[in-house]
DRENDO-1510 file (C-alpha; in Angstrom, 1 decimal, always signed):
<recs>
REC; n; res; u; v; w
REC; 1; LEU; -14.0; -9.3; +7.3 .
REC; 2; ALA; -14.3; -12.5; +9.9 .
REC; 3; ALA; -13.8; -10.2; +13.1 .
REC; 4; ALA; -16.1; -7.6; +11.2 .
REC; 5; LEU; -19.2; -10.3; +11.0 .
REC; 6; ALA; -18.4; -11.8; +14.1 .
REC; 7; ALA; -18.7; -8.5; +15.6 .
REC; 8; GLN; -22.3; -8.0; +14.1 .
REC; 9; PRO; -23.4; -11.3; +13.4 .
REC; 10; ASP; -26.9; -10.1; +12.8 .
REC; 11; ASP; -26.3; -6.9; +10.7 .
REC; 12; VAL; -24.3; -8.1; +7.8 .
REC; 13; PRO; -24.7; -4.8; +5.9 .
REC; 14; ALA; -23.4; -3.4; +9.0 .
REC; 15; ALA; -20.8; -5.4; +9.1 .
REC; 16; PHE; -19.5; -4.8; +5.5 .
REC; 17; ALA; -19.6; -1.1; +6.1 .
REC; 18; ALA; -17.5; -1.6; +9.3 .
REC; 19; TYR; -15.0; -3.6; +7.1 .
REC; 20; ALA; -14.8; -1.3; +4.6 .
REC; 21; ALA; -14.3; +1.9; +6.7 .
REC; 22; ALA; -11.4; +0.1; +8.6 .
REC; 23; ARG; -9.7; -0.9; +5.0 .
REC; 24; GLN; -10.4; +2.7; +3.7 .
REC; 25; PRO; -6.8; +4.5; +4.9 .
REC; 26; ARG; -4.9; +1.6; +4.0 .
REC; 27; VAL; -6.5; +1.2; +0.6 .
REC; 28; THR; -5.9; +4.8; +0.3 .
REC; 29; ALA; -2.1; +4.7; +1.3 .
REC; 30; VAL; -1.7; +1.8; -1.1 .
REC; 31; TRP; -3.0; +3.4; -4.1 .
REC; 32; LYS; -1.1; +6.8; -3.5 .
REC; 33; ALA; +2.4; +4.6; -3.0 .
REC; 34; ALA; +1.3; +2.8; -6.4 .
REC; 35; ALA; +0.5; +6.2; -8.0 .
REC; 36; ARG; +4.2; +7.6; -7.0 .
REC; 37; THR; +5.6; +4.2; -8.0 .
REC; 38; GLY; +4.0; +4.8; -11.4 .
REC; 39; GLU; +5.3; +8.2; -12.2 .
REC; 40; HIS; +8.9; +7.0; -11.1 .
REC; 41; TYR; +9.0; +3.8; -13.3 .
REC; 42; HIS; +7.5; +5.8; -16.1 .
REC; 43; GLN; +9.7; +8.7; -16.5 .
REC; 44; THR; +11.8; +9.3; -19.7 .
REC; 45; GLY; +15.0; +11.0; -20.4 .
REC; 46; MET; +17.3; +12.7; -17.8 .
REC; 47; MET; +14.8; +11.7; -15.1 .
REC; 48; ALA; +14.8; +8.0; -16.2 .
REC; 49; ALA; +18.5; +8.4; -15.8 .
REC; 50; ALA; +18.7; +10.0; -12.5 .
REC; 51; ARG; +16.2; +7.3; -11.0 .
REC; 52; ASP; +18.3; +4.3; -12.4 .
REC; 53; LEU; +21.3; +6.0; -10.5 .
REC; 54; VAL; +19.6; +6.5; -7.4 .
REC; 55; LEU; +17.9; +2.8; -7.6 .
REC; 56; ARG; +21.8; +1.8; -8.4 .
REC; 57; VAL; +23.1; +3.6; -5.4 .
REC; 58; ALA; +20.4; +2.7; -2.9 .
REC; 59; GLY; +20.2; -0.9; -3.6 .
REC; 60; GLU; +17.8; -3.7; -3.0 .
REC; 61; ARG; +17.5; -3.0; +0.5 .
REC; 62; PHE; +16.1; +0.7; +0.0 .
REC; 63; LEU; +13.4; -0.7; -2.1 .
REC; 64; LEU; +12.5; -3.2; +0.4 .
REC; 65; ALA; +12.7; -1.2; +3.5 .
REC; 66; ARG; +10.8; +1.6; +1.7 .
REC; 67; ASN; +8.0; -1.0; +1.2 .
REC; 68; ASP; +7.9; -2.9; +4.6 .
REC; 69; TRP; +4.5; -0.8; +5.5 .
REC; 70; LEU; +3.2; -2.4; +2.5 .
REC; 71; TYR; +4.6; -6.2; +2.4 .
REC; 72; ARG; +5.1; -6.6; +6.1 .
REC; 73; TRP; +1.3; -5.9; +7.1 .
REC; 74; THR; -0.8; -8.0; +9.1 .
REC; 75; PRO; -4.5; -7.9; +9.9 .
REC; 76; GLY; -5.1; -5.8; +13.2 .
REC; 77; ALA; -1.8; -3.8; +13.0 .
</recs>
C-alpha cells in the first residue's frame, strides 16, 4: 500500500485502486486454496479415512511445501 501511495501521492483513490488490482490475483489464489482445504478437511466417511491416510503418509513436510507459496510470500515477489 505504501508503494502504491508513494507512486500516486496526489491521487489517493487511484493509489488504492492500483493496490487492490495488484492484490487481486493473490487474494483469489488464497481464497481458492482455502476453499479446497476446507473441502478436504470437512470430508466424512471413507473420504475422510483416505485423506487421513494420505496426510499421515505424506507427512508434515508435504503440507508445509504445499503451502510455501502462501507462507513464504514477500511483497513485490
